[in-house]
C-alpha positions in Angstrom: 105.7 98.2 35.2 102.4 98.9 37.5 102.7 95.7 39.9 106.7 96.2 40.0 107.9 98.1 43.0 110.8 100.4 42.3 113.0 101.1 45.1 113.9 104.2 44.2 116.4 107.0 46.4 117.9 109.5 43.9 116.5 111.1 40.9 118.8 112.8 38.5 117.1 115.2 35.6 119.3 116.3 32.8 119.4 120.0 31.5 121.6 121.4 29.2 123.2 125.0 28.8 121.1 125.5 25.7 117.7 125.1 26.3 115.3 126.5 29.2 113.6 124.0 31.2 111.0 125.9 33.8 109.8 122.8 34.4 113.1 121.0 35.6 113.3 123.4 38.5 109.6 122.4 40.2 110.5 118.5 38.7 113.3 118.8 41.3 111.1 120.5 43.9 108.4 117.8 44.1 111.3 115.3 43.6 113.1 116.5 47.1 109.9 117.0 48.5 108.7 113.5 48.2 111.4 111.9 50.2 114.3 111.7 46.9 117.7 112.9 46.7 117.2 114.8 43.5 119.5 116.7 41.6 119.8 119.0 38.0 122.4 116.5 35.7 124.3 118.3 32.9 123.8 116.7 29.6 126.8 114.3 29.1 127.6 113.8 32.6 129.3 110.6 34.2 127.6 111.5 37.2 124.4 110.4 35.5 124.6 106.9 36.6 125.1 107.3 40.0 121.1 107.6 40.3 118.5 105.6 40.0 116.1 107.4 38.4 116.9 110.1 35.5 114.1 112.4 33.6 115.2 112.7 29.6 114.1 116.0 27.6 114.5 114.4 24.9 116.2 115.4 22.3 118.9 112.7 20.8 119.5 110.0 23.5 120.7 107.6 21.9 119.7 103.7 23.5 122.9 101.9 23.4 124.4 104.3 26.4 124.1 103.6 29.9 121.2 105.4 31.9 120.0 104.7 35.5 117.8 101.8 36.2 114.2 103.6 35.4 113.9 106.3 32.9 111.0 109.0 32.5 111.8 110.3 29.2 109.8 113.4 28.4 108.4 114.5 24.4 107.3 118.4 25.1 107.7 119.2 21.7 108.0 118.3 18.1 110.7 118.8 15.6 110.3 122.1 13.0 111.5 122.4 9.6 111.2 121.0 6.2 112.4 117.6 7.6 111.0 117.9 10.8 109.1 114.1 10.5 112.2 112.7 9.7 113.7 113.8 12.7 110.9 112.6 14.7 111.1 109.4 13.6 115.1 109.1 14.5 114.0 109.5 17.5 111.1 107.4 17.9 113.3 104.5 16.6 116.8 105.5 17.9 115.7 106.8 21.3 116.6 104.9 24.6 113.1 103.1 26.1 111.8 104.7 29.4 110.2 102.9 31.8 107.6 105.8 31.8 106.6 109.0 29.1 105.4 112.3 29.5 103.9 113.9 26.3 103.5 117.8 25.7 99.5 116.7 24.4 98.3 113.4 23.2 98.7 114.8 18.9 102.3 114.9 20.3 102.2 111.2 21.6 100.8 109.9 18.4 102.8 111.3 15.7 105.9 110.0 17.6 103.8 106.6 16.6 103.9 105.4 20.5 100.6 103.2 21.5 97.6 104.4 23.7 98.8 101.2 26.2 103.1 102.3 27.4 102.7 104.0 30.5 102.4 107.5 30.0 101.0 111.4 31.5 99.8 114.2 29.2 101.6 117.4 30.8 101.2 121.3 28.9 103.1 124.1 29.8 103.1 126.1 32.4 103.7 129.2 34.8 106.0 129.9 37.8 103.6 131.4 40.4 106.9 132.5 42.5 106.6 135.5 40.1 103.2 136.8 40.7 105.0 137.9 44.5 107.3 140.7 42.5 104.3 143.0 43.5 103.1 146.3 41.3 105.2 147.6 38.9 105.2 151.2 37.4 103.9 150.5 33.8 107.1 151.6 31.5 106.6 149.6 28.8 103.6 149.4 26.5 103.8 146.2 25.2 106.5 143.1 26.0 107.5 140.5 23.5 109.0 137.4 25.3 110.6 134.4 24.2 113.0 132.9 21.3 113.6 135.1 17.7 111.5 133.7 15.1 111.0 134.6 11.3 108.1 137.3 11.8 108.5 138.7 15.2 111.4 141.5 14.1 108.6 142.9 11.4 105.8 142.8 14.3 108.0 144.2 16.6 108.5 147.1 14.8 104.9 147.6 13.5 104.0 147.9 16.1 106.7 150.8 17.2 106.1 152.9 13.9 102.5 152.9 15.8 104.2 154.8 18.9 104.0 151.7 21.2 106.7 151.0 23.4 107.9 148.2 23.1 110.3 145.5 25.5 112.0 142.3 24.0 112.5 139.6 25.7 114.7 137.0 25.7 117.2 138.0 22.6 119.1 140.4 21.4 119.0 142.6 18.2 120.6 145.6 16.5 117.3 146.9 15.3 117.6 150.6 16.3 114.1 152.5 17.0 113.5 154.7 19.3 110.3 152.9 20.6 112.2 149.1 21.1 114.1 147.8 23.8 116.5 145.0 23.9 116.9 143.1 27.4 118.3 140.1 26.0 118.2 136.8 27.5 117.7 137.4 31.5 116.9 135.1 34.3 113.2 133.4 34.8 112.9 136.5 37.9 113.7 139.4 35.7 112.1 138.3 32.5 108.6 138.7 34.3 109.7 141.8 36.4 109.4 143.5 32.5 107.0 141.9 31.9 104.8 143.5 35.2 106.5 146.8 33.9 104.4 145.9 30.8 100.4 146.7 29.8 100.1 143.7 27.0 101.7 140.7 26.1 102.3 139.9 22.2 102.5 136.5 21.2 103.4 136.0 17.5 104.0 132.2 16.1 103.9 131.5 12.7 100.9 129.2 11.8 102.6 126.4 10.4 103.3 122.9 11.9 103.8 122.1 14.2 104.2 125.4 16.3 100.3 125.9 15.4 99.2 122.8 17.8 101.8 123.8 20.4 101.5 125.4 23.7 102.4 128.8 24.1 104.6 129.2 27.3 104.1 133.2 26.7 100.3 133.6 26.5 100.2 131.6 29.7 102.8 133.6 31.4 101.0 136.6 30.4 97.9 135.4 31.6 99.4 134.2 34.6 101.1 137.7 35.2 97.2 140.2 34.2 98.3 141.3 31.2 96.2 141.1 28.4 97.1 139.9 24.3 97.9 140.8 21.7 98.3 137.8 19.0 98.4 136.7 15.6 95.9 133.8 14.8 96.4 130.1 14.9 95.0 126.5 15.9 96.5 126.5 19.5 95.9 130.3 20.8 92.4 130.1 19.6 91.8 127.1 21.1 93.2 128.0 24.4 91.5 131.6 23.7 87.6 130.5 23.3 87.9 127.2 26.0 88.8 130.0 28.7 86.3 132.7 27.5 89.3 135.0 27.0 89.4 137.9 25.3 93.0 138.7 23.1 93.2 141.1 20.1 94.4 139.9 16.9 97.8 141.5 15.8 96.1 142.0 12.8 93.1 143.8 13.4 95.6 146.8 15.3 96.2 149.7 12.2 97.2 152.8 15.7 98.2 153.0 18.8 94.3 153.9 19.7 93.4 149.6 18.2 94.9 148.3 21.4 94.6 151.0 23.7 90.9 150.9 23.7 90.8 146.8 23.4 88.4 145.6 26.1 90.8 142.2 26.7 89.9 139.5 29.6 92.2 137.8 31.0 91.6 134.1 31.8 92.4 132.3 35.0 95.1 130.1 34.2 95.7 129.2 38.0 96.0 125.7 37.7 98.9 125.0 34.7 101.2 126.6 38.0 104.4 124.4 37.4 104.0 122.9 41.2 100.2 121.8 40.9 101.1 120.5 37.4 104.1 118.6 38.6 102.3 117.1 41.6 99.3 115.6 39.4 102.2 113.8 37.3 104.1 112.8 40.6 100.4 111.3 41.6 100.1 109.4 37.8 103.7 108.5 37.6 103.7 107.0 41.1 100.4 105.2 40.2 102.1 103.4 37.3 105.3 103.0 38.4 104.7 101.7 42.4 108.1 103.8 43.6 109.3 103.1 46.8 111.9 105.1 48.8 
């Protein structure tokens, strides 16, 4: 592909109503800034084939369906659950072949049985720097959990609340009734950032099981970007992230009182190079070097 120059005027970025994909908006802005017409297109829309290229976040995109001439396929996670490996194999076999691939990390690429001879980039998770423009917020909460519901989260939230800490939960609703817990449900990215900025510390809880324990935690990155100290359970990715960035996070299993949190000396690392627009700029340069796009 590197010797072939592709004339691309328009790019579709496939999105769904079920998945929150902040990178999709960054990609759109990046392509537009580079002079391409670019739109977010809902999965299943027939207008996708009116574009010269498409970015697909896999998912399942069967090869027997019609797609634009240039396909950029992104694998930003592996399947979870007992039969996750079977789902990953089925994706690998039946997903449409892309001209260029983007993987969360090299482990994801290898797990999906892609060789290093295909055109690809590695792109970890990032954060939206525009949220830093929200300014200082009055600290209404001690701790914020911002993320999806997963097994074990409510128990950790309850534990911290029982210690007397005020907890904001963003991303899902729950019928839990506790005087120190405040549920906000699903909100916009900007509103989520506003709630995080109203909190002193960020809670991360990720079950220590494959593949979640080797995948980037977007919420940890976002907490750090907003200057929040991180309270977390221990697992492979977070331990490496903390060590590589000379951070100091509070081990959730070492919290026995509110004072254990209040008196802990957090070190919040610099994550500025993970800002989405920087990430996208590097990605575009790599993509263009391989595909030699012309618009």
